C-alpha positions as CSV (number, residue, x, y, z in Angstrom):
1,M,-13.7,21.9,32.2
2,I,-11.6,19.0,33.5
3,I,-14.5,16.6,32.8
4,Y,-14.6,17.7,29.1
5,I,-10.9,17.4,28.7
6,D,-11.0,13.9,30.2
7,L,-13.9,13.0,27.9
8,L,-11.9,14.3,24.9
9,L,-8.8,12.3,25.9
10,N,-10.9,9.2,26.3
11,K,-12.4,9.6,22.9
12,L,-9.0,10.2,21.4
13,L,-7.6,7.1,23.0
14,K,-10.6,5.1,21.9
15,Y,-10.4,6.2,18.2
16,R,-6.7,6.9,18.0
17,Q,-6.0,4.1,15.6
18,S,-8.6,5.2,13.1
19,L,-7.5,8.8,13.4
20,G,-3.8,8.0,13.2
21,L,-4.1,5.7,10.1
22,S,-6.5,8.1,8.4
23,F,-4.1,11.0,8.8
24,F,-1.1,8.8,7.8
25,F,-2.7,7.8,4.5
26,F,-4.7,11.0,3.6
27,G,-3.2,13.8,5.6
28,A,-0.5,14.9,3.2
29,P,-2.5,17.9,1.8
30,I,-2.9,19.2,5.4
31,I,0.8,18.8,6.1
32,Y,1.8,20.7,2.9
33,F,-0.7,23.4,3.6
34,L,0.7,23.9,7.1
35,R,4.3,23.6,5.9
36,D,4.3,25.5,2.7
37,G,0.9,27.1,2.4
38,L,1.0,28.8,5.8
39,K,4.8,28.9,5.8
40,L,5.1,27.2,9.2
41,A,8.1,25.2,8.2
42,P,8.9,25.9,4.5
43,N,10.2,22.9,2.6
44,S,11.0,21.2,5.9
45,T,11.5,17.4,5.5
46,A,11.7,17.1,9.3
47,F,8.2,18.7,9.7
48,T,6.7,16.4,7.2
49,A,8.4,13.3,8.7
50,A,7.3,14.3,12.3
51,L,3.6,14.6,11.4
52,T,3.7,11.5,9.1
53,I,5.5,9.2,11.4
54,G,3.7,10.6,14.4
55,S,0.3,9.8,12.9
56,L,1.5,6.2,12.2
57,L,2.9,5.9,15.8
58,L,-0.5,7.0,17.1
59,A,-1.9,3.8,15.7
60,V,0.6,1.5,17.5
61,P,-1.3,-1.1,19.6
62,F,-0.7,-0.5,23.3
63,T,-0.8,-4.2,24.1
64,I,0.1,-6.8,21.4
65,K,-1.9,-9.8,22.6
66,K,-1.8,-11.4,19.2
67,V,-1.0,-10.9,15.6
68,Y,-4.2,-10.9,13.5
69,Q,-4.7,-13.0,10.5
70,T,-3.5,-11.4,7.2
71,N,-3.6,-12.4,3.6
72,T,-0.7,-14.8,4.2
73,L,0.6,-14.9,0.7
74,G,0.2,-11.2,0.1
75,Y,2.0,-10.3,3.4
76,L,4.8,-12.8,2.7
77,L,5.3,-11.2,-0.8
78,C,5.4,-7.7,0.8
79,I,8.1,-9.0,3.2
80,A,10.0,-10.6,0.3
81,Y,10.0,-7.4,-1.7
82,S,11.2,-5.4,1.4
83,V,14.0,-7.9,2.0
84,I,15.1,-7.7,-1.6
85,A,15.0,-3.9,-1.6
86,I,16.9,-3.6,1.7
87,F,19.6,-6.1,0.5
88,Y,20.0,-4.2,-2.8
89,L,20.2,-0.9,-1.0
90,A,22.9,-2.3,1.2
91,V,25.1,-4.0,-1.4
92,Y,23.9,-3.1,-4.9
93,A,23.2,0.6,-5.3
94,P,25.2,1.8,-8.4
95,N,24.2,5.5,-7.9
96,R,24.8,5.8,-4.2
97,G,25.7,9.3,-3.1
98,W,24.1,11.3,-5.9
99,F,20.8,9.7,-6.8
100,T,20.5,7.3,-3.9
101,N,20.5,8.8,-0.5
102,T,21.2,5.8,1.7
103,T,20.0,7.3,4.9
104,V,16.7,8.5,3.5
105,E,16.0,5.2,1.8
106,A,16.9,3.3,5.0
107,V,14.4,5.4,6.9
108,Y,11.7,4.7,4.2
109,Q,12.4,0.9,4.5
110,A,12.3,1.1,8.3
111,L,8.9,2.9,8.0
112,I,7.6,0.2,5.8
113,L,8.7,-2.6,8.2
114,L,7.2,-0.6,11.1
115,S,3.9,-0.4,9.2
116,M,3.8,-4.2,8.8
117,F,4.1,-4.6,12.5
118,I,1.4,-2.0,13.3
119,F,-1.1,-3.2,10.7
120,A,-0.7,-6.9,11.8
121,G,-1.5,-5.8,15.4
122,T,-4.6,-3.8,14.4
123,S,-8.0,-5.4,14.6
124,I,-10.5,-4.6,11.9
125,N,-13.1,-4.3,14.6
126,S,-11.2,-1.4,16.2
127,I,-11.3,0.8,13.0
128,K,-14.1,-0.4,10.7
129,N,-16.8,1.9,12.2
130,T,-14.8,5.1,12.3
131,F,-12.0,4.9,9.7
132,L,-14.2,6.1,6.8
133,L,-15.6,9.2,8.7
134,F,-12.1,10.2,9.9
135,S,-10.8,9.7,6.4
136,L,-13.6,11.9,4.9
137,V,-13.0,14.7,7.4
138,I,-9.3,14.7,6.8
139,C,-9.7,14.7,3.0
140,V,-12.3,17.5,3.1
141,I,-9.9,19.6,5.3
142,G,-7.1,18.9,2.9
143,G,-9.3,19.9,-0.1
144,L,-10.5,23.1,1.6
145,S,-7.0,24.0,2.4
146,L,-6.0,23.7,-1.3
147,L,-9.0,25.8,-2.4
148,Y,-8.2,28.4,0.2
149,Y,-4.6,28.5,-1.0
150,I,-5.3,28.9,-4.7
151,F,-8.0,31.5,-4.2
152,R,-5.6,33.6,-2.1
153,N,-2.8,33.1,-4.6
154,P,-2.8,36.0,-7.0
155,L,-0.6,34.0,-9.5
156,Y,-3.2,31.2,-9.8
157,V,-5.4,31.3,-12.9
158,I,-8.3,28.9,-13.6
159,G,-7.0,26.3,-16.0
160,M,-3.7,25.9,-14.1
161,R,-3.2,22.6,-12.2
162,A,-4.1,23.3,-8.6
163,S,-1.4,22.6,-6.0
164,I,0.4,24.2,-3.1
165,S,3.8,25.2,-4.2
166,F,6.7,23.8,-2.3
167,S,8.9,26.4,-0.8
168,G,12.0,25.7,-2.9
169,D,14.0,27.5,-5.5
170,D,13.8,25.0,-8.3
171,Q,11.1,24.7,-10.9
172,V,9.6,21.5,-9.4
173,S,9.2,23.1,-6.0
174,S,7.5,26.2,-7.5
175,M,4.9,23.9,-9.2
176,G,4.0,21.6,-6.3
177,N,2.5,18.2,-6.7
178,P,-1.2,18.1,-7.7
179,H,-1.3,14.3,-7.6
180,I,-1.1,14.5,-3.7
181,Y,-4.3,16.5,-3.5
182,A,-6.1,14.7,-6.3
183,K,-5.5,11.3,-4.7
184,S,-6.7,12.5,-1.2
185,A,-9.8,14.1,-2.8
186,Y,-10.6,10.8,-4.7
187,C,-10.3,8.8,-1.5
188,G,-12.6,11.3,0.2
189,V,-15.2,11.0,-2.6
190,V,-15.2,7.2,-2.2
191,A,-15.6,7.5,1.6
192,G,-18.4,10.1,1.3
193,I,-20.4,8.1,-1.2
194,I,-20.1,4.9,0.8
195,L,-21.1,6.6,4.0
196,L,-24.0,8.4,2.2
197,K,-25.4,5.1,1.1
198,D,-26.6,4.0,4.6
199,E,-27.1,7.5,6.2
200,K,-30.7,8.4,7.2
201,R,-30.1,11.7,9.0
202,L,-30.7,14.8,6.9
203,L,-27.9,17.0,8.2
204,W,-25.3,14.1,7.8
205,R,-26.6,13.4,4.3
206,L,-26.2,17.1,3.4
207,F,-22.7,17.1,4.9
208,Y,-21.7,14.0,2.8
209,V,-23.2,15.5,-0.4
210,G,-21.4,18.8,0.2
211,S,-18.1,17.1,1.0
212,I,-18.4,15.0,-2.2
213,L,-19.0,18.1,-4.4
214,I,-16.0,19.9,-2.8
215,L,-13.7,17.0,-3.4
216,L,-14.9,16.4,-6.9
217,L,-14.1,20.1,-7.6
218,V,-10.6,19.5,-6.2
219,V,-10.1,16.5,-8.4
220,A,-11.1,18.6,-11.5
221,L,-8.9,21.5,-10.5
222,C,-5.8,19.3,-9.9
223,Q,-6.2,17.8,-13.5
224,A,-4.4,14.6,-12.5
225,M,-5.5,12.5,-15.4
226,A,-4.9,9.1,-13.7
227,I,-7.1,10.2,-10.7
228,I,-9.8,11.5,-13.0
229,L,-9.9,8.2,-14.9
230,I,-10.0,6.1,-11.7
231,T,-12.8,8.3,-10.4
232,G,-14.8,7.5,-13.5
233,V,-14.0,3.8,-12.9
234,F,-15.2,4.0,-9.3
235,F,-18.5,5.6,-10.3
236,F,-19.0,2.9,-13.0
237,F,-18.3,0.0,-10.6
238,Y,-20.3,1.6,-7.8
239,Y,-23.2,2.2,-10.1
240,I,-23.4,-1.4,-11.6
241,T,-23.0,-3.0,-8.2
242,S,-25.7,-0.9,-6.6
243,I,-28.4,-1.5,-9.2
244,N,-31.4,-3.3,-7.8
245,A,-35.1,-2.5,-7.6
246,H,-35.0,-1.4,-4.0
247,N,-32.0,1.0,-4.5
248,I,-33.6,2.5,-7.6
249,Y,-36.8,3.1,-5.6
250,K,-34.8,4.7,-2.7
251,V,-32.9,7.0,-5.1
252,L,-36.1,8.1,-6.9
253,K,-37.9,8.7,-3.7
254,W,-35.1,10.9,-2.3
255,T,-34.6,12.7,-5.6
256,F,-38.2,13.6,-6.0
257,G,-38.8,14.2,-2.3
258,W,-38.6,17.6,-0.7
259,Q,-34.9,17.2,0.2
260,G,-34.0,16.3,-3.4
261,L,-36.1,19.1,-4.8
262,I,-34.6,21.7,-2.4
263,L,-31.1,20.6,-3.3
264,F,-31.9,20.6,-7.0
265,F,-33.3,24.2,-7.0
266,M,-30.4,25.4,-4.8
267,A,-27.9,23.9,-7.3
268,C,-29.8,25.4,-10.3
269,G,-29.8,28.8,-8.6
270,G,-26.1,28.6,-7.8
271,I,-25.2,27.5,-11.3
272,Y,-27.4,30.3,-12.9
273,Y,-25.8,33.0,-10.7
274,L,-22.3,31.8,-11.5
275,W,-23.1,31.5,-15.2
276,E,-24.7,34.9,-15.5
277,H,-22.8,37.1,-13.0
278,T,-19.3,35.6,-13.2
279,R,-16.9,34.3,-15.8
280,F,-17.6,30.7,-14.6
281,D,-18.8,29.7,-18.1
282,E,-15.4,30.7,-19.6
283,Y,-13.6,28.9,-16.8
284,F,-15.7,25.8,-17.1
285,I,-15.2,25.6,-20.9
286,N,-11.5,26.3,-20.5
287,V,-11.0,23.5,-17.9
288,S,-13.1,21.0,-19.9
289,N,-11.0,21.6,-23.0
290,I,-7.8,21.3,-21.1
291,I,-8.8,18.0,-19.5
292,T,-10.2,16.6,-22.8
293,E,-7.0,17.5,-24.7
294,R,-4.7,16.2,-22.0
295,I,-6.5,12.8,-21.9
296,E,-6.3,12.6,-25.7
297,R,-2.6,13.4,-25.6
298,I,-1.8,10.9,-22.9
299,V,-3.8,8.1,-24.7
300,T,-1.9,9.0,-27.9
301,S,1.4,8.9,-26.2
302,L,0.6,5.4,-24.7
303,T,-0.6,3.9,-28.0
304,D,1.7,5.6,-30.6
305,T,5.4,5.8,-29.8
306,K,6.0,7.9,-32.9
307,T,3.8,10.7,-31.6
308,A,4.8,10.2,-28.0
309,T,8.0,12.2,-28.5
310,S,6.1,15.1,-30.1
311,V,3.8,15.8,-27.2
312,K,4.5,19.4,-26.1
313,L,1.7,20.2,-23.6
314,A,2.9,20.8,-20.1
315,G,2.0,17.9,-17.9
316,D,2.0,15.5,-20.8
317,D,5.8,15.5,-21.0
318,S,5.8,12.9,-18.2
319,A,3.6,10.5,-20.2
320,S,5.7,10.7,-23.3
321,T,9.0,10.5,-21.3
322,R,7.6,7.4,-19.5
323,V,6.8,5.7,-22.8
324,T,10.3,6.5,-24.0
325,N,11.9,5.2,-20.8
326,I,9.9,1.9,-21.0
327,T,10.8,1.5,-24.7
328,N,14.5,2.0,-23.9
329,L,14.2,-0.5,-21.0
330,F,13.0,-3.3,-23.2
331,K,15.6,-2.4,-25.9
332,S,18.2,-2.7,-23.1
333,I,16.9,-6.1,-22.0
334,D,17.0,-7.3,-25.6
335,E,20.6,-6.2,-26.0
336,R,21.6,-7.8,-22.7
337,I,20.0,-11.1,-23.8
338,D,21.8,-11.0,-27.1
339,D,25.1,-10.4,-25.3
340,G,24.4,-13.3,-22.9
341,D,24.2,-11.0,-19.9
342,W,21.5,-13.0,-18.1
343,L,22.7,-11.9,-14.6
344,T,21.4,-8.4,-14.9
345,V,18.2,-9.6,-16.6
346,I,17.4,-11.9,-13.7
347,F,18.8,-9.9,-10.8
348,G,18.5,-6.4,-12.2
349,N,20.8,-3.4,-12.4
350,G,20.7,-2.4,-8.8
351,Y,18.7,-0.1,-6.4
352,H,17.9,3.2,-8.1
353,H,19.8,2.3,-11.3
354,K,17.5,4.4,-13.5
355,Y,14.4,6.5,-13.0
356,I,11.7,5.3,-15.4
357,D,8.6,6.9,-13.8
358,S,6.7,3.6,-13.8
359,P,7.3,1.6,-10.6
360,I,6.4,-1.8,-12.0
361,F,8.9,-1.4,-14.9
362,Q,11.5,0.2,-12.7
363,T,11.3,-2.9,-10.5
364,L,12.1,-5.0,-13.6
365,N,15.1,-2.7,-14.4
366,D,16.4,-2.4,-10.8
367,L,15.5,-5.8,-9.2
368,G,15.3,-7.9,-12.3
369,I,12.9,-10.7,-13.1
370,I,12.9,-11.9,-9.5
371,G,11.7,-8.5,-8.1
372,F,9.3,-8.1,-11.0
373,V,7.6,-11.5,-10.4
374,V,7.2,-10.7,-6.7
375,F,5.7,-7.3,-7.5
376,T,3.3,-8.4,-10.1
377,T,2.2,-11.6,-8.3
378,L,1.4,-9.5,-5.2
379,H,-0.8,-7.1,-7.3
380,I,-2.6,-10.0,-8.9
381,I,-3.4,-11.6,-5.5
382,L,-4.7,-8.3,-4.1
383,L,-6.6,-7.3,-7.2
384,I,-8.5,-10.7,-7.1
385,W,-9.6,-9.8,-3.5
386,V,-10.4,-6.2,-4.6
387,F,-12.9,-7.2,-7.3
388,K,-14.5,-9.8,-5.1
389,E,-15.0,-7.1,-2.5
390,I,-16.4,-4.6,-5.0
391,F,-19.0,-7.0,-6.2
392,N,-19.7,-8.7,-2.8
393,P,-18.5,-6.3,0.0
394,T,-18.0,-7.5,3.5
395,C,-18.5,-4.1,5.1
396,N,-18.0,-0.4,4.3
397,F,-14.4,-0.5,5.5
398,T,-13.3,-3.3,3.2
399,L,-15.2,-1.8,0.3
400,F,-13.4,1.5,0.8
401,T,-10.1,-0.2,1.1
402,A,-10.7,-2.0,-2.2
403,Y,-11.6,1.2,-4.1
404,V,-8.7,3.1,-2.6
405,F,-6.2,0.4,-3.7
406,L,-7.2,1.0,-7.3
407,V,-5.4,4.3,-7.2
408,T,-2.2,2.6,-6.0
409,V,-2.4,0.1,-8.8
410,I,-2.8,2.8,-11.4
411,Q,0.0,4.9,-9.9
412,N,2.3,1.8,-9.9
413,F,2.2,2.0,-13.7
414,T,2.1,5.8,-14.1
415,M,4.3,7.7,-11.6
416,G,6.9,7.6,-8.9
417,M,9.5,5.2,-7.6
418,P,8.8,1.6,-6.5
419,Y,10.4,2.1,-3.1
420,D,8.2,4.9,-1.8
421,Y,6.9,4.3,1.7
422,Q,3.5,5.8,0.8
423,R,3.1,3.2,-2.0
424,W,4.2,0.2,0.1
425,T,2.3,1.1,3.3
426,A,-0.9,1.3,1.2
427,I,-0.2,-2.1,-0.4
428,I,0.6,-3.6,3.0
429,F,-2.6,-2.2,4.5
430,V,-4.6,-3.9,1.8
431,A,-2.6,-7.2,2.3
432,R,-3.4,-7.0,6.0
433,F,-7.2,-6.9,5.5
434,A,-7.6,-8.7,2.2
435,L,-9.4,-11.7,3.7
436,N,-12.5,-13.7,3.1
437,Y,-14.1,-12.7,6.4
438,K,-17.1,-15.0,5.9
439,Q,-14.8,-18.0,5.8
440,V,-12.7,-16.6,8.7
441,H,-15.9,-16.3,10.8
442,I,-17.0,-19.8,9.9
443,A,-13.6,-21.2,10.8
444,K,-13.7,-19.5,14.2
445,L,-17.1,-20.9,14.9
446,L,-15.9,-24.4,14.0
447,E,-12.8,-24.0,16.2
448,T,-15.0,-22.9,19.1
449,K,-17.3,-25.9,18.8
450,L,-14.3,-28.3,18.7
451,V,-12.8,-26.7,21.8
452,T,-16.1,-26.9,23.7
């Protein structure tokens, strides 16, 4: 028994960075299931913080022999944004005390700085072979926990947005946050498909396929439109970058082989049973209509400000409100320019001045043109690397990182605050590994030859 415990501890120590970082980025659904789904610590911020920070600390390098190369400009811009945000939090927070909780925001900023240190001391070689598998397993557990919760919840009806209700008394708490589960499910889908590509073992292939189907179901049930759209973007890019004669042959061979035929008939049998013996057809049509109508409403609200204010569907209010907030922001900027108030245009109105529900535009409002330029320049630099990686991947880990970053980019336009630690740790993680590894390898070889 002691031998097995020792072996388990050795494995944990060996893979602790992959496990810790995977849980830190994708473990939120599990945390909320334990916290609010199983009522272990209802609505407890301390419980959430303990598991979140604990998973990040699990990835702390034991011995910092060196700081690894990062995307220098990207990392410097991350540091610059953090310095600006911390300075504004300290001296320029007009809503301190009621909208801005200084202690909480300081903890968030400290967590962001800690992540910079941890990521810079983490070698890609220590996580690239296991990070995707741990991420997939954690995302699947999170997805299954959500499905278990909603199927055991008598108040849940198919067509509602699936989420685990926070244990609070206000309306927001009773609804939960479906974006958390949808984002985790999307990341699991990406990990599963990338792992499936090179897998030869039948049982592992079936595990990956089953995981992907479960997580796609979670994405659909959560009805987070941004995640649904980015999932479509992922499949499009993955499809066009995977087309070649050899891959087409492999897909056709597997599809029309005995494994593919067994899976096909099992799927057909399952769909037939659900369609004939349950109300699945009504549920499917209902959910499809809801998703289609929600996408149409959101697109309309983004392209027609006159109809944006008339959107009445639940869930689309945020889109119309966002458009209204952005419109008011630019009206305010025009008025300040006309009044000659260039200081607030350049330096902003202060930390947490106004909630706009679009981080990139709230940065323009809060931190001014200076913060906005830093924020947008950082995204442009990282997106250039992302698309290079999508079309010419270095390895599965970097490809996964590139596709996951697309969610962060979309959410930086569509939801939340620009100072969230989840947002910035994801950006910093990409900035750490956004390198041209082929050039780095060649440079190291040349350096070795010069030394010898």
